[in-house]
C-alpha positions as CSV (number, residue, x, y, z in Angstrom):
1,M,1.5,77.2,39.7
2,S,-2.0,75.8,39.4
3,T,-2.9,78.5,36.8
4,E,0.1,77.4,34.7
5,L,-0.9,73.8,35.1
6,E,-4.5,74.5,34.1
7,S,-3.3,76.5,31.0
8,T,-1.0,73.5,30.0
9,R,-3.9,71.1,30.4
10,R,-6.2,73.4,28.3
11,A,-3.5,73.7,25.6
12,L,-3.1,69.9,25.6
13,R,-6.8,69.4,25.3
14,D,-7.0,71.9,22.4
15,A,-4.0,70.2,20.7
16,V,-5.7,66.8,21.1
17,A,-9.0,68.2,19.6
18,Q,-7.1,69.8,16.7
19,A,-5.3,66.6,16.1
20,E,-8.6,64.7,16.2
21,R,-10.1,67.2,13.7
22,A,-7.0,66.9,11.5
23,A,-7.2,63.1,11.6
24,E,-10.9,63.3,10.7
25,L,-10.2,65.7,7.8
26,A,-7.5,63.4,6.6
27,R,-9.8,60.5,6.8
28,L,-12.5,62.4,4.9
29,L,-9.9,63.5,2.3
30,D,-8.7,59.8,1.9
31,A,-12.4,58.7,1.5
32,A,-13.1,61.4,-1.1
33,Q,-10.0,60.6,-3.0
34,A,-10.9,56.9,-2.9
35,K,-14.4,57.7,-4.1
36,L,-12.9,59.9,-6.9
37,A,-10.6,57.1,-7.9
38,A,-13.5,54.7,-8.0
39,A,-15.6,57.0,-10.0
40,E,-12.7,57.7,-12.5
41,Q,-12.2,53.9,-12.8
42,S,-15.9,53.4,-13.3
43,T,-15.9,56.1,-16.0
44,E,-13.0,54.4,-17.8
45,E,-14.7,51.0,-17.5
46,A,-17.9,52.5,-18.9
47,K,-15.9,54.0,-21.8
48,A,-14.2,50.7,-22.5
49,L,-17.5,48.9,-22.3
50,A,-19.0,51.4,-24.7
51,E,-16.2,50.9,-27.2
52,Q,-16.6,47.1,-26.9
53,L,-20.3,47.4,-27.4
54,S,-19.8,49.5,-30.5
55,E,-17.3,47.0,-31.9
56,A,-19.6,44.2,-31.1
57,E,-22.5,46.0,-32.8
58,Q,-20.4,46.5,-35.8
59,R,-19.3,42.8,-35.9
60,L,-22.9,41.7,-35.5
61,E,-24.0,44.0,-38.3
62,A,-21.3,42.6,-40.5
63,E,-22.2,39.0,-39.6
64,Q,-25.9,39.7,-40.2
65,A,-25.1,41.2,-43.6
66,A,-23.0,38.1,-44.4
67,A,-25.8,35.8,-43.3
68,D,-28.3,37.8,-45.4
69,K,-26.0,37.5,-48.4
70,L,-25.7,33.7,-47.9
71,R,-29.4,33.3,-47.5
72,R,-30.0,35.3,-50.7
73,E,-27.4,33.2,-52.6
74,L,-29.0,30.0,-51.3
75,A,-32.4,31.1,-52.2
76,E,-31.2,32.0,-55.7
77,Q,-29.6,28.6,-56.2
78,R,-32.9,26.9,-55.1
79,F,-34.8,29.1,-57.5
80,Q,-32.4,28.3,-60.4
81,A,-32.8,24.5,-59.6
82,E,-36.6,24.9,-59.7
83,V,-36.4,26.7,-63.0
84,A,-34.1,23.9,-64.4
85,N,-36.6,21.2,-63.2
86,W,-39.5,23.3,-64.7
87,K,-37.7,23.6,-68.1
88,L,-37.1,19.8,-68.1
89,S,-40.8,19.1,-67.2
90,S,-41.9,21.5,-70.0
91,I,-39.8,19.8,-72.5
92,K,-41.1,16.4,-71.6
93,V,-44.8,17.4,-72.1
94,A,-44.1,19.5,-75.2
95,R,-46.0,18.2,-78.2
96,W,-43.0,17.7,-80.5
97,N,-41.3,15.7,-77.7
98,R,-44.2,13.5,-77.3
99,L,-44.5,13.0,-81.0
100,G,-40.9,12.0,-81.2
101,D,-41.4,9.5,-78.3
102,A,-44.4,7.9,-80.1
103,I,-42.5,7.6,-83.4
104,K,-39.5,6.0,-81.7
105,S,-41.6,3.5,-79.7
106,G,-43.9,2.6,-82.6
107,K,-41.6,2.4,-85.5
108,S,-41.9,-1.4,-85.6
109,N,-45.5,-1.6,-84.6
110,P,-48.1,0.3,-86.7
111,V,-50.8,-0.1,-84.1
112,R,-48.6,1.3,-81.3
113,L,-47.5,4.1,-83.6
114,A,-51.1,5.1,-84.4
115,K,-52.1,5.0,-80.7
116,G,-49.0,7.0,-79.7
117,L,-49.6,9.7,-82.4
118,R,-53.2,10.0,-81.2
119,G,-52.1,10.5,-77.6
120,A,-49.4,13.0,-78.6
121,A,-52.0,15.1,-80.5
122,K,-54.0,15.6,-77.3
123,P,-53.2,18.9,-75.4
124,V,-51.4,18.4,-72.1
125,K,-51.3,21.0,-69.3
126,R,-47.9,22.5,-69.0
127,P,-46.3,22.8,-65.5
128,T,-46.5,26.2,-63.8
129,A,-43.3,28.3,-63.8
130,P,-41.7,28.8,-60.4
131,K,-41.7,32.2,-58.7
132,R,-39.1,33.8,-56.5
133,K,-40.0,33.5,-52.8
134,P,-39.1,36.2,-50.2
135,V,-35.8,35.4,-48.5
136,A,-36.1,34.3,-44.9
137,G,-35.0,37.0,-42.5
138,A,-35.3,39.8,-45.2
139,G,-39.0,40.4,-44.6
140,K,-38.6,42.7,-41.6
141,A,-40.5,46.0,-41.8
142,K,-38.3,48.8,-43.0
143,D,-37.1,51.1,-40.3
144,E,-38.7,54.4,-41.2
145,R,-37.0,56.5,-38.4
146,P,-35.0,59.5,-39.7
147,G,-31.4,58.4,-40.2
148,A,-32.0,54.7,-39.8
149,A,-30.8,54.0,-43.4
150,F,-28.5,57.0,-43.4
151,Q,-25.3,55.7,-41.7
152,A,-21.6,56.2,-42.4
153,T,-19.9,53.5,-44.5
154,S,-16.4,54.7,-45.1
155,T,-14.3,53.9,-42.0
156,T,-10.8,54.7,-43.4
157,R,-9.1,57.9,-44.3
158,T,-5.7,58.3,-46.0
159,L,-3.2,61.1,-45.1
160,N,0.2,61.3,-46.9
161,G,0.1,57.6,-47.7
162,A,-0.9,56.6,-44.1
163,S,-4.2,54.8,-43.5
164,F,-6.4,55.6,-40.5
165,K,-9.4,53.6,-39.4
166,L,-12.2,55.6,-37.8
167,K,-15.2,54.6,-35.8
168,P,-18.0,56.3,-37.7
169,F,-20.3,58.8,-36.2
170,R,-23.6,57.2,-35.5
171,V,-26.3,59.1,-37.3
172,P,-29.3,59.4,-34.8
173,T,-32.6,57.9,-35.7
174,G,-34.8,60.6,-34.2
175,P,-36.6,62.1,-32.7
176,N,-38.7,64.3,-35.0
177,T,-39.2,68.0,-34.1
178,R,-42.7,68.1,-35.6
179,P,-44.2,64.5,-35.6
180,H,-47.6,65.9,-36.5
181,L,-46.4,67.1,-39.9
182,T,-45.5,65.1,-43.0
183,A,-43.5,66.5,-46.0
184,A,-42.8,64.9,-49.3
185,V,-39.2,66.0,-50.2
186,I,-37.2,65.9,-53.4
187,A,-33.7,66.9,-52.4
188,D,-29.9,66.1,-52.7
189,P,-28.4,64.1,-49.8
190,H,-27.1,67.2,-48.0
191,A,-30.4,69.1,-47.9
192,E,-32.3,65.8,-47.1
193,A,-30.1,65.3,-44.1
194,L,-30.8,68.8,-42.8
195,L,-34.6,68.3,-43.3
196,R,-35.2,64.7,-42.2
197,Y,-35.6,65.5,-38.4
198,E,-37.9,68.5,-38.8
199,W,-41.0,66.5,-39.8
200,R,-42.1,63.0,-41.0
201,Q,-40.4,62.9,-44.3
202,T,-41.2,60.9,-47.5
203,T,-38.5,60.6,-50.1
204,G,-37.4,58.3,-52.9
205,F,-40.6,58.6,-55.0
206,T,-40.2,59.1,-58.8
207,P,-42.2,60.7,-61.6
208,R,-43.6,57.2,-62.3
209,D,-44.7,56.0,-58.8
210,F,-45.4,59.2,-56.8
211,A,-49.2,58.6,-57.2
212,R,-48.8,55.2,-55.5
213,V,-46.2,56.2,-52.9
214,L,-47.5,59.5,-51.5
215,P,-51.0,58.3,-50.5
216,L,-49.4,55.7,-48.1
217,E,-48.8,58.8,-45.8
218,M,-50.5,61.8,-47.2
219,P,-48.2,64.8,-47.0
220,H,-49.0,68.3,-45.8
221,L,-46.5,69.9,-48.1
222,L,-44.2,69.2,-51.0
223,V,-40.6,70.6,-50.9
224,V,-38.5,70.4,-54.0
225,E,-34.9,71.5,-54.0
226,S,-32.9,72.5,-57.1
227,V,-31.5,68.9,-57.4
228,T,-28.8,68.1,-59.8
229,Q,-29.0,64.3,-59.8
230,G,-31.8,61.7,-59.7
231,P,-35.0,61.1,-61.7
232,W,-36.4,64.6,-60.9
233,A,-33.3,66.6,-62.1
234,E,-34.5,66.7,-65.8
235,E,-38.1,67.4,-64.7
236,I,-37.2,70.7,-63.0
237,T,-34.4,72.1,-65.3
238,G,-35.3,74.0,-68.5
239,E,-38.9,73.2,-69.6
240,P,-40.8,71.5,-66.8
241,G,-41.3,67.8,-67.4
242,D,-44.7,66.0,-67.6
243,G,-43.8,64.2,-64.4
244,L,-43.4,67.5,-62.4
245,R,-46.6,68.9,-63.9
246,A,-48.5,65.7,-62.9
247,L,-47.0,65.8,-59.3
248,L,-48.0,69.5,-58.8
249,A,-51.5,68.8,-60.3
250,W,-51.9,65.8,-57.9
251,C,-50.9,68.1,-54.9
252,A,-53.3,70.9,-56.0
253,E,-56.2,68.4,-56.1
254,R,-55.6,67.5,-52.5
255,G,-54.8,71.0,-51.1
256,I,-51.1,70.1,-50.5
257,R,-48.8,73.2,-50.4
258,T,-45.9,73.2,-52.8
259,V,-42.5,74.8,-52.2
260,F,-39.5,75.2,-54.5
261,W,-36.1,75.8,-52.7
262,H,-33.3,77.1,-54.9
263,T,-30.0,76.1,-53.2
264,G,-27.5,76.2,-56.0
265,G,-26.9,76.5,-59.8
266,D,-28.2,79.1,-62.2
267,V,-31.6,80.1,-61.1
268,A,-32.6,80.8,-64.7
269,A,-32.3,77.1,-65.3
270,Y,-35.1,76.4,-62.7
271,A,-37.2,79.6,-63.3
272,A,-39.9,77.9,-65.5
273,A,-40.4,75.0,-63.1
274,A,-40.3,77.3,-60.0
275,E,-43.2,79.3,-61.4
276,L,-45.4,76.3,-61.1
277,F,-45.0,76.2,-57.3
278,E,-47.1,78.1,-54.8
279,H,-44.1,79.3,-52.9
280,R,-40.4,79.9,-53.9
281,F,-37.4,80.4,-51.6
282,T,-33.7,80.8,-52.3
283,T,-30.2,80.8,-50.6
284,D,-28.9,83.2,-53.2
285,L,-28.8,86.8,-52.1
286,T,-28.9,88.0,-55.7
287,V,-32.3,86.4,-56.4
288,A,-35.5,88.3,-55.6
289,W,-37.2,85.5,-53.8
290,P,-37.7,85.1,-50.0
291,R,-34.7,83.8,-48.2
292,L,-34.4,80.3,-46.8
293,Q,-30.7,79.7,-45.9
294,F,-29.1,76.5,-44.7
295,G,-28.7,76.1,-41.0
296,V,-27.0,73.6,-38.7
297,Q,-29.1,70.5,-37.9
298,P,-28.5,69.9,-34.2
299,R,-29.2,66.2,-34.6
300,V,-26.1,65.7,-36.7
301,H,-24.1,69.0,-36.4
302,N,-23.1,68.8,-32.7
303,P,-20.0,68.4,-30.6
304,L,-20.7,64.7,-29.7
305,P,-17.3,63.1,-30.2
306,L,-16.2,60.0,-32.2
307,A,-15.7,56.9,-30.2
308,G,-12.0,56.9,-31.0
309,G,-11.5,60.6,-30.4
310,R,-9.6,63.1,-32.5
311,I,-6.4,62.7,-34.5
312,D,-3.6,65.0,-33.2
313,R,-3.4,66.9,-36.5
314,V,-4.6,70.0,-38.2
315,L,-6.1,69.1,-41.6
316,T,-6.8,71.1,-44.7
317,L,-10.3,71.1,-46.1
318,D,-9.2,68.9,-48.9
319,Q,-7.7,66.4,-46.5
320,L,-10.8,66.6,-44.3
321,L,-13.3,66.0,-47.1
322,P,-12.0,64.0,-50.0
323,G,-14.4,64.0,-52.9
324,H,-15.6,60.4,-52.7
325,L,-17.4,60.8,-49.3
326,A,-21.1,60.4,-48.9
327,Y,-22.7,62.9,-46.5
328,P,-22.9,60.5,-43.5
329,D,-19.1,60.0,-43.9
330,V,-18.7,63.8,-44.1
331,L,-20.3,64.0,-40.6
332,T,-17.7,61.6,-39.4
333,S,-14.9,63.6,-40.9
334,Y,-16.1,66.9,-39.3
335,R,-15.3,65.3,-35.9
336,W,-11.9,63.9,-36.7
337,P,-9.2,66.5,-36.8
338,A,-7.7,68.6,-34.0
339,A,-8.5,71.6,-36.1
340,A,-9.6,72.3,-39.8
341,D,-7.7,74.9,-41.8
342,C,-10.2,76.1,-44.2
343,P,-9.2,78.4,-47.2
344,P,-10.8,81.8,-47.9
345,G,-14.0,81.3,-49.9
346,T,-15.2,78.2,-48.0
347,P,-19.1,78.4,-48.0
348,Q,-20.5,79.9,-44.8
349,W,-22.7,76.8,-44.3
350,R,-19.7,74.5,-44.4
351,L,-17.8,76.6,-41.8
352,A,-20.9,76.6,-39.6
353,E,-21.3,72.8,-39.8
354,I,-17.6,72.2,-39.0
355,A,-17.9,74.7,-36.0
356,A,-21.1,73.1,-34.8
357,C,-19.2,69.8,-34.5
358,G,-16.8,71.3,-32.0
359,T,-13.9,71.4,-34.4
360,P,-11.6,74.5,-34.2
361,I,-11.3,76.3,-37.5
362,G,-7.8,77.6,-38.1
363,D,-4.2,76.5,-38.2
364,E,-4.0,75.4,-34.6
365,P,-6.4,73.8,-31.9
366,D,-8.0,76.2,-29.5
367,A,-10.8,74.9,-27.3
368,R,-11.9,78.4,-26.3
369,R,-12.2,79.7,-29.9
370,A,-13.9,76.4,-30.9
371,H,-16.5,76.9,-28.2
372,V,-17.2,80.5,-29.3
373,A,-17.4,79.4,-32.9
374,L,-19.9,76.6,-32.0
375,R,-22.1,79.1,-30.2
376,R,-22.0,81.4,-33.1
377,A,-22.9,78.6,-35.6
378,Y,-26.1,77.9,-33.6
379,Q,-26.8,81.6,-33.2
380,M,-26.7,82.0,-37.0
381,G,-29.8,79.7,-37.1
382,T,-30.7,76.0,-36.9
383,M,-32.8,74.2,-39.5
384,T,-35.5,74.0,-36.9
385,E,-35.7,77.8,-36.8
386,R,-35.4,77.9,-40.6
387,I,-38.4,75.6,-40.9
388,D,-40.3,77.7,-38.5
389,E,-39.9,80.6,-40.9
390,L,-40.9,78.4,-43.9
391,L,-44.1,77.1,-42.3
392,D,-45.1,80.6,-41.1
393,A,-44.6,81.9,-44.7
394,I,-46.7,79.2,-46.3
395,G,-49.4,79.1,-43.6
396,L,-48.8,75.8,-41.8
397,P,-48.6,75.6,-38.0
398,S,-45.0,75.4,-36.8
399,A,-45.8,74.2,-33.3
400,R,-43.0,72.3,-31.6
401,A,-41.6,71.6,-28.1
402,T,-39.9,74.7,-26.5
403,L,-36.8,75.2,-24.3
404,N,-38.5,77.7,-22.0
405,T,-36.8,77.8,-18.6
406,S,-37.7,78.3,-15.0
407,V,-34.9,79.0,-12.5
408,L,-34.9,77.8,-8.9
409,L,-32.9,80.1,-6.7
410,P,-32.7,79.1,-3.0
411,V,-30.9,81.9,-1.0
412,L,-29.8,80.6,2.4
413,D,-27.5,83.6,3.1
414,P,-29.1,87.0,2.8
415,Y,-25.6,88.6,2.1
416,L,-25.5,86.6,-1.2
417,M,-28.8,87.8,-2.5
418,E,-27.5,90.7,-4.7
419,H,-24.8,88.5,-6.2
420,A,-27.3,85.7,-6.9
421,L,-29.8,88.0,-8.6
422,A,-27.0,89.5,-10.7
423,Q,-26.1,86.0,-12.0
424,V,-29.8,85.3,-13.0
425,A,-30.1,88.8,-14.6
426,K,-27.2,87.9,-17.0
427,Q,-29.1,85.0,-18.5
428,S,-31.2,85.0,-21.6
429,G,-34.3,82.9,-22.1
430,V,-35.5,82.9,-18.5
431,D,-39.2,82.8,-18.4
432,Q,-39.8,82.4,-14.7
433,L,-37.8,82.8,-11.5
434,I,-38.7,81.1,-8.3
435,V,-36.9,82.7,-5.3
436,I,-36.9,81.1,-1.9
437,G,-35.1,83.4,0.4
438,P,-35.2,86.3,3.0
439,P,-38.1,88.9,2.9
440,E,-36.1,91.6,1.3
441,A,-35.6,89.4,-1.8
442,E,-39.3,89.8,-2.9
443,L,-39.1,93.5,-3.8
444,R,-35.5,93.5,-4.9
445,V,-35.9,90.7,-7.4
446,R,-38.7,92.5,-9.2
447,D,-36.5,95.6,-9.5
448,V,-33.6,93.6,-10.9
449,L,-35.7,91.3,-13.2
450,P,-38.7,93.4,-14.2
451,D,-39.5,91.4,-17.4
452,V,-39.4,87.9,-15.7
453,D,-42.3,86.2,-14.1
454,V,-41.2,86.1,-10.4
455,I,-42.6,83.9,-7.7
456,Y,-41.3,84.5,-4.1
457,R,-41.6,82.1,-1.2
458,R,-40.3,82.7,2.3
459,P,-38.6,79.6,3.7
460,Q,-39.2,78.2,7.2
461,P,-36.3,78.7,9.6
462,S,-35.4,75.0,9.7
463,M,-35.7,74.3,5.9
464,T,-32.7,72.7,4.2
465,E,-31.7,73.6,0.6
466,G,-33.3,70.4,-0.7
467,A,-36.6,71.2,1.0
468,M,-36.5,74.7,-0.5
469,L,-36.0,73.3,-3.9
470,N,-38.9,70.8,-3.3
471,S,-41.1,73.7,-2.4
472,G,-40.3,75.5,-5.6
473,I,-40.4,72.7,-8.2
474,D,-44.2,72.5,-8.1
475,L,-44.4,76.2,-8.9
476,C,-42.3,75.8,-12.1
477,E,-44.2,76.2,-15.3
478,A,-41.6,76.1,-18.0
479,D,-40.4,72.9,-19.9
480,L,-36.9,73.1,-18.4
481,V,-35.9,73.8,-14.8
482,A,-32.5,75.2,-13.8
483,V,-31.0,75.1,-10.2
484,M,-28.5,78.0,-9.5
485,D,-26.3,78.4,-6.4
486,P,-26.1,81.9,-5.0
487,R,-22.4,81.3,-4.1
488,D,-21.3,80.6,-7.7
489,V,-20.5,82.6,-10.8
490,Y,-22.4,82.1,-14.1
491,G,-21.5,83.5,-17.4
492,A,-24.0,85.4,-19.7
493,H,-24.2,82.4,-22.0
494,Y,-24.5,79.8,-19.3
495,L,-28.1,78.8,-19.7
496,S,-28.2,79.2,-23.5
497,D,-25.2,76.9,-23.8
498,L,-26.8,74.3,-21.5
499,R,-30.1,74.4,-23.3
500,R,-28.4,73.6,-26.6
501,A,-27.5,70.2,-25.3
502,F,-31.2,69.3,-25.3
503,L,-31.2,69.8,-29.1
504,F,-28.8,66.9,-29.8
505,S,-28.7,64.7,-26.7
506,T,-31.3,62.3,-25.4
507,A,-30.7,63.2,-21.8
508,D,-33.4,64.3,-19.3
509,I,-30.8,66.1,-17.1
510,V,-27.9,68.3,-18.4
511,G,-25.2,70.0,-16.4
512,K,-21.4,70.1,-15.9
513,A,-19.1,67.4,-14.7
514,A,-16.2,69.4,-16.2
515,Y,-16.0,72.9,-14.7
516,Y,-13.8,75.5,-13.3
517,A,-13.6,76.2,-9.5
518,H,-12.1,79.0,-7.5
519,L,-11.0,78.6,-3.8
520,R,-10.8,82.1,-2.1
521,K,-8.4,81.3,0.7
522,P,-5.6,79.9,-1.4
523,Q,-6.7,82.0,-4.4
524,A,-6.5,78.8,-6.6
525,T,-8.3,78.2,-9.9
526,L,-8.9,74.5,-10.5
527,L,-10.3,72.5,-13.5
528,K,-12.3,69.4,-12.6
529,Q,-12.6,66.5,-15.0
530,P,-11.6,68.2,-18.3
531,D,-12.2,64.9,-20.2
532,A,-15.9,64.8,-19.1
533,E,-17.2,67.2,-21.8
534,Y,-20.0,66.2,-24.1
535,S,-20.6,62.7,-22.6
536,Y,-23.2,60.8,-20.7
537,L,-21.9,60.3,-17.1
538,P,-23.2,59.1,-13.8
539,E,-23.3,62.6,-12.2
540,I,-22.9,66.3,-12.7
541,A,-22.6,69.2,-10.3
542,G,-26.0,70.1,-8.7
543,A,-25.4,73.9,-9.1
544,S,-25.2,73.4,-12.9
545,L,-28.4,71.3,-13.2
546,L,-30.8,71.9,-16.0
547,A,-33.5,69.3,-16.3
548,R,-36.9,68.6,-17.8
549,R,-39.6,69.7,-15.4
550,N,-41.5,66.5,-15.3
551,T,-38.4,64.5,-14.6
552,L,-37.5,66.6,-11.5
553,R,-41.1,66.5,-10.3
554,E,-40.9,62.7,-10.3
555,L,-37.5,62.5,-8.7
556,R,-37.8,65.3,-6.1
557,F,-34.9,66.6,-3.9
558,A,-33.5,65.0,-0.8
559,D,-34.1,67.0,2.4
560,L,-30.4,68.0,2.7
561,T,-28.4,71.1,2.4
562,D,-25.2,69.5,1.5
563,G,-25.3,66.4,-0.8
564,W,-28.8,66.7,-2.2
565,D,-27.2,66.6,-5.7
566,E,-25.4,63.3,-4.9
567,V,-28.6,61.7,-3.8
568,L,-30.4,63.0,-6.9
569,M,-27.7,61.5,-9.2
570,R,-27.9,58.2,-7.4
571,Q,-31.6,58.1,-8.0
572,C,-31.1,58.9,-11.7
573,R,-28.7,55.9,-11.9
574,T,-31.2,53.7,-10.2
575,D,-34.1,54.8,-12.4
576,G,-32.1,54.7,-15.7
577,I,-32.4,58.5,-16.3
578,K,-29.7,59.8,-18.6
579,V,-27.5,62.6,-17.4
580,F,-25.3,64.5,-19.9
581,S,-22.3,66.6,-19.1
582,A,-21.9,69.6,-21.4
583,D,-18.9,71.9,-21.9
584,R,-16.6,73.2,-19.2
585,F,-17.3,77.0,-19.8
586,G,-19.7,79.5,-18.4
587,Y,-19.7,78.4,-14.7
588,V,-17.3,78.7,-11.7
589,R,-17.9,76.9,-8.5
590,V,-16.8,79.4,-5.7
591,R,-15.8,78.2,-2.2
592,D,-13.6,79.5,0.6
593,E,-11.9,76.2,0.7
594,D,-12.7,72.7,-0.4
595,R,-10.2,69.9,0.4
596,W,-12.2,67.4,-1.9
597,L,-11.8,69.7,-4.9
598,L,-8.1,70.2,-4.1
599,G,-7.6,66.5,-4.4
600,A,-9.9,65.9,-7.4
601,A,-9.1,68.7,-9.8
602,H,-6.2,70.0,-11.8
603,L,-4.6,73.3,-10.7
604,V,-4.8,75.9,-13.5
605,E,-3.2,78.9,-11.7
606,Y,-3.3,81.0,-8.7
607,G,-5.7,83.8,-9.6
608,S,-9.2,84.4,-10.9
609,A,-11.1,81.7,-12.7
610,E,-13.3,84.0,-14.7
611,P,-10.9,84.7,-17.5
612,H,-10.7,80.9,-18.1
613,A,-14.4,80.0,-17.6
614,L,-16.4,83.0,-18.9
615,I,-16.2,83.3,-22.7
């Protein structure tokens, strides 16, 4: 009897303990869901504030433009009044006017008449003509940053008689890829937009004023495209003009390299002018000159979305790009449709630019196909890589910042080592691997990754994951540092896709707030925050972190195994460090179970996540 009673008591204690654990799990789940709701609300509020800020900036710009216009009109009216007064004063002191006054006043008095005529005969100094004065508020220094004066102006589009108002894509004002290099460039708007971020660029000079303009910032090279409009078009077609010959002679005297870039039209029309240049390049495969093809320019051809999002329509190329659009407005149109249906024969560079802006090409939207096309557009070559080729060919240094990557791999569980090393081995562009893990990892990692610089450190028994990361960050030598979790799955393009974000964002930390997750026990595949792609957000998943090395060295990692990434993101918000969430693909968070994820993500299906995430 006592044994049964003791068993009953033990069962009751176990039941109470389980109930307490269940209650604690429910409390934690409620707290996580409340945290998620607060984060989602903060995200929505941030988006709303960003839209309000954009609208306020547009209104401010419009009001400033109106105020500038009123100031100019008032200054012109004042100037015209001064001119009228000057004309009146000039008339009064004119000799013929003074003779007339003398005759009129002395017609009845000969003595007064003689005196007046003598006075009228004397020369009198005429008043000085007024000059236009600078308009107040218009004397600010011109913003010379690339893209500063290159903004979209057309905010409306018309489809089948319906008018749509867009929030234009904001053309970035930098940075320059090679700030040490200055180029004088004669190009049409499209090529000028591709080149402007590759160096310090001087444009707008003419055959009449180049000798005055170019010495203000002496260029290292001159690049002339086969332009079809502007003051230089007649100089480079047919017989070379005197202005072109004078420009090239001026460059030769100063050792400035000269480049002619044939991008369109009959090459025979430019052949005579091209012969005067030191170097010639072409986009035409039928011309026997070195190739310099168009490439996407990451600063403007990227998947950053419009503030108002996309229209839920598939547009033809004619609907997408009506003929009146300037190139900044073209960049807005690229990001507008759900998909672009481009006809056969569309130039390859045009397809690459549309794809690089994240727009699906075809007769229906497809996010997976759009991501693959974006990746392919960048793999075909960016303008940065094209200019590297150009500079190498003409003998100028092409030095620039790199995206070399070190990987931090903390291995807490020895049974995960093989899986973790296999995930790193898939990646391209890994220059260095820092492994903190069990003793057998040291030899194994050199077998799996023979071409990578490997540094091994054995952790102390009590070290947390954050402490292991801190011990590795000081060993990193590459410009970028990635943190990879040995439990998770990474696609072959994971790091290359993430690195791309540093070409067009201004963030110091890049990762994924939108990602797929797989829970083994329920065999569930989830998608977390699908709307968080390509946006600046308060936090990203720590296992998807890719950051600038110096930023991580300043921040450091919290001495925690679980939650070190939350502490890091909180520190970023405190210090004003920008964090950017890239695409949802290439990464799967793998756990046995995760109640927080179950309540915070969308169920995709019961089955493997890899077919959805790894493309």
